[in-house]
C-alpha positions as CSV (number, residue, x, y, z in Angstrom):
1,M,75.3,77.6,88.4
2,G,72.1,79.3,89.5
3,L,71.7,80.8,93.0
4,L,68.7,82.3,94.6
5,I,68.5,84.3,97.8
6,R,64.9,84.8,99.0
7,G,63.3,86.6,101.9
8,A,66.2,88.9,102.8
9,A,66.0,92.7,103.1
10,V,68.1,93.8,100.1
11,L,70.3,96.8,100.2
12,T,71.5,97.4,96.6
13,M,73.7,100.4,97.3
14,A,72.4,101.9,94.0
15,D,70.3,104.4,96.0
16,R,70.1,105.5,99.7
17,N,66.5,104.6,99.9
18,R,66.7,101.4,97.8
19,I,66.1,98.7,100.4
20,I,63.7,95.9,99.3
21,D,62.2,94.7,102.5
22,N,61.3,91.2,101.3
23,G,63.6,90.7,98.4
24,E,65.1,88.2,96.0
25,I,68.6,88.1,94.4
26,A,69.3,85.7,91.6
27,A,72.8,84.9,90.3
28,E,74.0,83.0,87.2
29,G,77.6,82.0,87.5
30,Q,79.7,85.0,88.5
31,Y,77.1,87.6,88.0
32,I,73.8,88.9,89.5
33,S,71.0,88.3,87.1
34,H,68.1,89.8,89.1
35,T,67.2,91.8,92.2
36,G,63.6,92.6,93.1
37,P,60.7,92.0,95.6
38,A,59.5,88.6,96.6
39,G,58.2,86.5,93.7
40,S,59.9,88.6,91.0
41,A,62.8,86.3,90.3
42,P,62.6,84.1,87.1
43,D,60.8,80.9,87.8
44,R,63.3,78.1,87.2
45,D,65.2,75.4,89.0
46,Y,68.1,76.9,90.9
47,D,71.1,74.9,92.0
48,R,70.9,76.5,95.4
49,V,68.2,78.5,97.2
50,I,69.2,80.4,100.4
51,D,66.6,81.4,102.9
52,G,67.4,85.0,103.8
53,H,64.6,85.7,106.2
54,G,65.9,87.8,109.1
55,M,68.9,88.8,107.1
56,L,70.1,92.0,105.3
57,A,71.7,91.3,102.0
58,L,74.3,93.8,100.7
59,P,77.4,93.9,98.5
60,G,80.5,92.4,100.0
61,L,82.8,94.9,101.7
62,V,85.8,96.2,99.9
63,N,89.1,96.7,101.8
64,C,91.1,99.2,99.7
65,H,94.4,98.9,101.5
66,T,96.1,96.2,103.5
67,H,99.3,94.2,103.8
68,A,97.7,90.8,104.1
69,A,100.6,88.7,105.4
70,M,101.3,91.2,108.1
71,T,98.8,89.2,110.2
72,L,102.1,87.4,111.1
73,F,103.1,90.5,113.1
74,R,99.8,91.3,114.8
75,S,100.4,92.6,118.3
76,Y,104.2,92.4,117.8
77,A,105.0,96.1,117.5
78,D,102.4,98.4,119.1
79,D,102.3,101.9,120.5
80,L,105.2,103.2,118.4
81,P,105.5,106.1,115.8
82,L,105.5,105.0,112.2
83,M,109.2,105.3,111.3
84,Q,110.3,103.7,114.6
85,W,107.7,101.0,114.1
86,L,109.0,100.3,110.6
87,E,112.7,100.6,111.1
88,K,113.1,99.0,114.5
89,K,110.5,96.3,114.5
90,I,108.8,95.6,111.1
91,W,111.5,95.8,108.5
92,P,114.0,93.6,110.5
93,L,111.3,90.8,110.7
94,E,110.4,91.2,107.0
95,E,113.9,90.4,106.0
96,K,113.4,87.0,107.5
97,L,110.2,86.3,105.6
98,E,110.1,83.1,103.5
99,P,107.6,82.7,100.6
100,E,105.5,80.1,102.5
101,D,105.2,82.6,105.4
102,V,103.4,85.0,103.1
103,Y,101.1,82.2,101.9
104,W,100.0,81.3,105.4
105,G,99.8,84.9,106.6
106,T,97.7,85.9,103.6
107,L,95.5,82.9,104.2
108,L,94.9,84.0,107.7
109,C,94.0,87.5,106.4
110,C,91.5,85.9,104.0
111,L,90.0,83.9,106.8
112,E,89.5,87.0,108.9
113,M,88.1,88.9,106.0
114,I,85.6,86.2,105.1
115,R,84.4,86.0,108.7
116,S,83.9,89.8,108.8
117,G,82.2,90.2,105.4
118,T,85.0,91.5,103.2
119,T,84.9,90.0,99.7
120,T,87.5,92.2,97.9
121,F,90.8,93.6,99.1
122,A,93.9,95.4,97.8
123,D,97.2,94.1,99.0
124,M,100.8,95.4,98.7
125,Y,103.5,93.1,100.0
126,F,106.3,90.7,99.1
127,H,106.4,87.1,97.7
128,M,103.1,88.0,96.0
129,N,102.9,84.7,94.0
130,Q,102.3,83.1,97.4
131,A,99.7,85.8,98.3
132,A,97.9,85.1,95.0
133,R,97.9,81.3,95.8
134,A,96.2,82.1,99.1
135,V,93.6,84.3,97.4
136,E,92.9,81.7,94.8
137,K,92.3,79.0,97.5
138,A,90.2,81.3,99.8
139,G,87.9,82.3,96.9
140,L,88.1,86.1,97.6
141,R,88.6,88.9,95.0
142,A,91.9,90.8,95.3
143,V,94.0,93.5,93.7
144,L,97.6,92.5,94.3
145,S,100.9,94.4,94.0
146,R,104.5,93.6,94.9
147,G,105.9,96.3,97.2
148,L,108.8,98.2,95.6
149,I,111.5,100.1,97.5
150,G,113.3,102.2,95.0
151,A,116.1,103.1,97.3
152,A,116.9,99.4,98.1
153,P,119.7,97.4,96.5
154,G,117.2,94.9,95.0
155,A,115.1,97.5,93.3
156,D,115.8,96.3,89.8
157,K,115.0,92.7,90.7
158,A,111.8,93.8,92.4
159,L,110.7,95.5,89.2
160,D,111.5,92.4,87.2
161,Y,109.5,90.3,89.7
162,S,106.6,92.7,89.3
163,R,106.6,92.4,85.5
164,R,106.5,88.6,85.8
165,F,103.8,88.8,88.5
166,V,101.5,90.9,86.4
167,R,102.1,88.6,83.4
168,D,101.3,85.4,85.5
169,W,98.4,86.6,87.6
170,Q,96.5,89.4,85.9
171,G,93.0,88.0,85.5
172,A,93.8,84.7,87.2
173,A,91.5,82.7,89.5
174,G,88.6,83.1,87.1
175,G,89.1,86.9,86.9
176,R,89.1,87.4,90.7
177,I,92.8,88.5,90.8
178,T,93.9,91.7,89.2
179,T,97.3,93.3,89.6
180,M,99.0,96.7,90.1
181,L,102.5,97.9,90.6
182,G,103.3,98.9,94.2
183,P,105.9,101.6,94.8
184,H,105.9,101.9,98.5
185,A,106.0,105.7,98.9
186,P,107.7,108.9,97.6
187,Y,110.2,108.8,100.5
188,T,111.4,105.2,99.6
189,C,111.0,105.6,95.8
190,P,113.0,108.5,94.4
191,P,111.8,110.3,91.2
192,D,114.0,108.5,88.8
193,F,112.8,105.1,90.1
194,M,109.2,106.4,90.1
195,R,109.5,107.3,86.4
196,R,110.5,103.7,85.7
197,V,107.6,102.4,87.6
198,I,105.2,104.7,85.8
199,E,106.7,103.7,82.5
200,L,106.3,100.0,83.3
201,A,102.7,100.4,84.5
202,G,101.9,102.1,81.2
203,E,103.5,99.3,79.3
204,L,101.7,96.6,81.3
205,N,98.4,98.5,81.3
206,V,98.0,98.3,85.1
207,G,97.5,100.8,87.9
208,I,99.7,101.9,90.7
209,H,99.2,101.3,94.5
210,I,101.2,103.7,96.7
211,H,101.4,105.2,100.2
212,L,101.0,108.9,99.9
213,A,101.1,111.9,102.3
214,E,100.8,109.7,105.4
215,T,102.8,111.6,108.0
216,R,103.9,115.2,108.7
217,T,107.5,114.0,108.6
218,E,106.9,112.8,105.0
219,I,105.5,116.2,104.1
220,E,108.3,118.1,105.7
221,D,111.1,115.9,104.2
222,T,109.6,116.0,100.7
223,G,109.2,119.8,101.0
224,R,112.8,120.3,102.0
225,Q,114.2,118.0,99.3
226,Y,111.9,118.8,96.3
227,G,110.0,122.0,97.3
228,K,106.7,120.2,96.8
229,T,104.1,118.2,98.6
230,P,104.2,114.4,97.9
231,V,101.0,114.7,95.9
232,A,102.4,117.6,93.8
233,L,105.7,115.7,93.3
234,M,103.9,112.6,92.0
235,D,101.7,114.7,89.8
236,G,104.7,116.3,88.2
237,L,106.1,112.9,87.4
238,G,102.8,112.0,85.6
239,L,101.7,109.4,88.2
240,F,98.0,110.4,88.1
241,E,97.8,110.0,84.3
242,L,97.5,106.3,85.2
243,P,94.9,104.6,87.5
244,V,96.2,105.2,91.1
245,L,95.3,103.8,94.4
246,A,96.7,106.3,97.0
247,A,96.7,105.0,100.6
248,H,96.3,107.3,103.6
249,C,96.4,110.9,102.1
250,V,96.3,112.3,105.6
251,H,98.2,115.6,105.1
252,L,96.8,117.4,102.1
253,T,96.7,120.9,100.9
254,A,93.8,122.4,99.0
255,E,95.8,122.0,95.8
256,D,96.5,118.3,96.7
257,I,92.8,117.7,97.1
258,R,92.1,119.3,93.8
259,I,94.6,117.1,92.0
260,L,93.4,113.9,93.6
261,A,89.8,114.8,92.7
262,E,90.5,116.1,89.2
263,K,92.6,113.0,88.3
264,Q,90.1,110.7,90.0
265,A,92.7,108.9,91.9
266,G,91.4,106.3,94.3
267,V,92.0,107.3,97.9
268,A,92.2,104.5,100.5
269,H,91.3,106.0,103.9
270,N,92.6,104.0,106.9
271,P,91.2,105.7,110.0
272,E,92.2,103.2,112.7
273,S,95.8,102.7,111.5
274,N,96.2,106.4,111.2
275,M,94.9,106.9,114.7
276,K,97.0,104.1,116.2
277,L,100.2,105.4,114.6
278,A,99.2,109.0,115.4
279,S,99.6,109.9,111.7
280,G,96.6,112.3,111.8
281,I,93.1,112.6,110.4
282,A,92.6,112.5,106.7
283,P,90.4,115.3,105.3
284,V,87.8,112.9,104.0
285,T,84.9,115.3,104.0
286,A,86.9,117.8,102.0
287,L,88.0,115.1,99.5
288,L,84.4,113.9,99.1
289,A,83.1,117.5,98.7
290,A,85.7,118.0,95.9
291,G,84.5,114.9,94.1
292,A,87.4,112.5,95.0
293,V,86.9,108.8,94.9
294,V,87.4,107.6,98.5
295,G,87.3,104.0,99.8
296,L,88.1,102.4,103.1
297,G,91.1,100.3,104.2
298,T,92.3,98.7,107.3
299,D,96.0,98.8,106.6
300,G,97.9,95.7,107.8
301,A,97.0,93.8,111.0
302,A,100.3,94.9,112.5
303,S,99.0,98.5,112.7
304,N,95.3,98.2,113.2
305,N,95.2,95.4,114.6
306,N,92.2,93.7,113.0
307,L,90.8,93.6,109.4
308,D,87.2,94.4,110.3
309,L,85.7,96.8,107.8
310,L,82.4,97.1,109.8
311,E,84.5,98.6,112.7
312,E,86.5,100.7,110.2
313,M,83.3,102.3,108.9
314,R,82.2,103.3,112.3
315,S,85.6,104.7,113.1
316,A,85.7,106.7,109.8
317,A,82.3,108.2,110.4
318,L,82.9,109.1,114.1
319,L,86.4,110.5,113.4
320,Q,85.2,112.9,110.7
321,K,82.4,114.1,113.0
322,V,84.7,115.0,115.8
323,A,87.4,116.3,113.5
324,T,85.0,118.8,111.9
325,M,82.8,119.3,115.0
326,D,79.9,118.5,112.7
327,P,77.6,115.6,113.6
328,M,76.3,115.5,110.0
329,A,79.8,114.9,108.6
330,L,80.3,111.5,106.8
331,P,76.8,110.2,107.4
332,A,76.2,106.4,107.6
333,F,75.3,105.8,103.9
334,T,78.4,107.7,102.8
335,A,80.6,105.5,105.1
336,L,78.9,102.4,103.8
337,S,79.4,103.5,100.2
338,M,83.1,104.0,100.9
339,A,83.2,100.3,102.1
340,T,81.3,99.0,99.0
341,V,80.7,100.7,95.7
342,N,83.1,103.6,96.1
343,G,85.8,101.3,97.4
344,A,85.3,99.2,94.3
345,R,85.6,102.3,92.1
346,A,88.9,103.2,93.9
347,L,90.2,99.8,92.9
348,G,89.1,100.2,89.3
349,L,86.4,97.5,89.6
350,P,83.2,99.0,88.1
351,D,81.1,95.8,88.3
352,V,81.8,95.3,92.1
353,G,80.0,96.9,95.1
354,L,76.4,97.0,93.9
355,L,73.6,94.5,93.9
356,K,72.2,94.9,90.5
357,P,72.0,92.7,87.3
358,G,75.4,92.6,85.5
359,C,77.5,93.1,88.6
360,K,79.6,90.4,90.2
361,A,77.7,88.2,92.6
362,D,79.7,89.3,95.7
363,I,77.0,89.3,98.4
364,I,77.0,89.1,102.2
365,L,74.1,88.3,104.5
366,V,74.1,90.0,107.9
367,N,71.9,88.5,110.6
368,L,69.5,91.2,111.9
369,Q,68.2,88.9,114.6
370,R,70.5,90.4,117.2
371,P,69.7,92.5,120.3
372,H,72.0,95.3,119.2
373,L,70.3,95.5,115.8
374,C,66.8,95.9,117.2
375,P,64.5,97.7,116.6
376,R,65.1,98.1,112.8
377,H,64.6,101.8,112.3
378,D,67.4,102.2,109.8
379,P,69.4,99.2,108.5
380,V,72.1,101.4,107.1
381,A,72.7,103.1,110.4
382,H,72.8,99.7,112.1
383,L,75.5,98.5,109.7
384,V,77.7,101.5,110.4
385,Y,77.1,102.2,114.0
386,A,75.9,99.0,115.7
387,A,76.9,95.8,113.7
388,H,79.7,93.5,114.6
389,S,81.7,91.2,112.4
390,A,80.1,88.2,114.1
391,D,76.8,89.3,112.6
392,V,78.0,88.3,109.1
393,D,76.2,85.0,108.4
394,T,76.9,84.2,104.8
395,V,79.6,85.3,102.3
396,I,79.4,84.8,98.5
397,V,82.0,85.7,95.9
398,D,81.4,85.2,92.2
399,G,78.3,83.3,93.0
400,R,80.2,80.8,95.1
401,I,79.4,80.4,98.8
402,L,82.6,80.9,100.9
403,M,80.9,81.0,104.3
404,E,77.4,79.8,105.3
405,K,75.9,80.1,108.8
406,R,79.4,81.3,110.1
407,Q,81.1,78.1,108.7
408,V,84.0,79.0,106.3
409,L,83.9,76.4,103.5
410,T,87.1,77.2,101.6
411,I,89.8,77.3,104.4
412,D,90.8,74.9,107.1
413,E,90.7,77.3,110.0
414,E,92.5,75.0,112.5
415,E,95.4,74.4,110.1
416,V,95.8,78.1,109.3
417,L,96.0,79.1,113.0
418,F,98.5,76.4,113.7
419,E,100.8,77.3,110.8
420,V,100.7,81.0,111.4
421,Q,101.6,80.6,115.1
422,K,104.5,78.4,114.2
423,R,105.8,80.7,111.6
424,A,105.3,83.9,113.7
425,D,107.3,82.2,116.6
426,R,110.2,81.5,114.2
427,L,110.2,85.0,112.9
428,T,110.3,86.5,116.4
429,G,112.8,84.0,117.7
430,K,110.4,82.4,120.2
């Protein structure tokens, strides 16, 4: 199916200064076939032509870390430290989760992401067959992993489930779904269990999605028990010989940063969740200076509490500036790169996050005809410092239109909101 977007300002993300003021983007099937100035697209009959005048076209946003179905717990457990939040509020509710709960909670996540311009996300949770069903229906791209708790009684069954999940869903939904293994964290997955996870990931040829170095308590407990930082502990087990997506990475030594950069592990920075749970400020500028691959994540809606990556970009940039007392830290284009092309790299998706021929046709159009986006001195700065999720007009994944003129085409919004409220009420005993 041929698709042509004409008249939009086109931000390819291939170059800081590569903005085509009056541009055209052509797509054939799942892939972009052309980007260029007005009149440069091949002259042919397109199945669909979109008028992009007054819009900024850019790659769809990439959310590198979330727990999609935790939309069910949004606003249920706020203003608590991480371990109290988990042990007293979240884990007891998660024990009550039914597979269909995860389907509807993930569908709500997909709806929110489509409405705010996210086209790809990485998810770690439970009942992941149901999460994959939701992704397939919504039309998004996702990297999915079943959360693994090595210290739990059901650890062996969870590993078996993960093996089947990878077999059943790797490359599914026309290639939009890829899979990883999801050991929760070093403090819930002891070394012997992590060795088994690493061995299985190598056997299945998939990467690993893990929470790492999130809190000071984690650092102190790991140091007392093993005499190492969590990053050094995982490195000693051989984790970073595989593709790794490491969420948070808040408390890092210089040696930790060197390891993550040298092994090219993907780092998912979650500034708003880290602020809300008072976990700390990740040393993003130091990671980037060392050459690490850093993307952006929202974490789950229970600890953020929204899934808006435009807002996350702004928080990430401002937080690094105040943390370093340097207004030039994490400039706008770097923050936007973390939410697009570098986020895709962190997920191991080399053909996502850029608008150029041969890349996936994951495209969003942002309406620039807004008071807060005028005058148009710098569209990149506007995206990071001024844009709202409601400015996202059109969302395209794999060349398929998921939202047009703010109308989501793949999900029945009213049905999703009804089902999620009903299920959340059951879980919380209302």
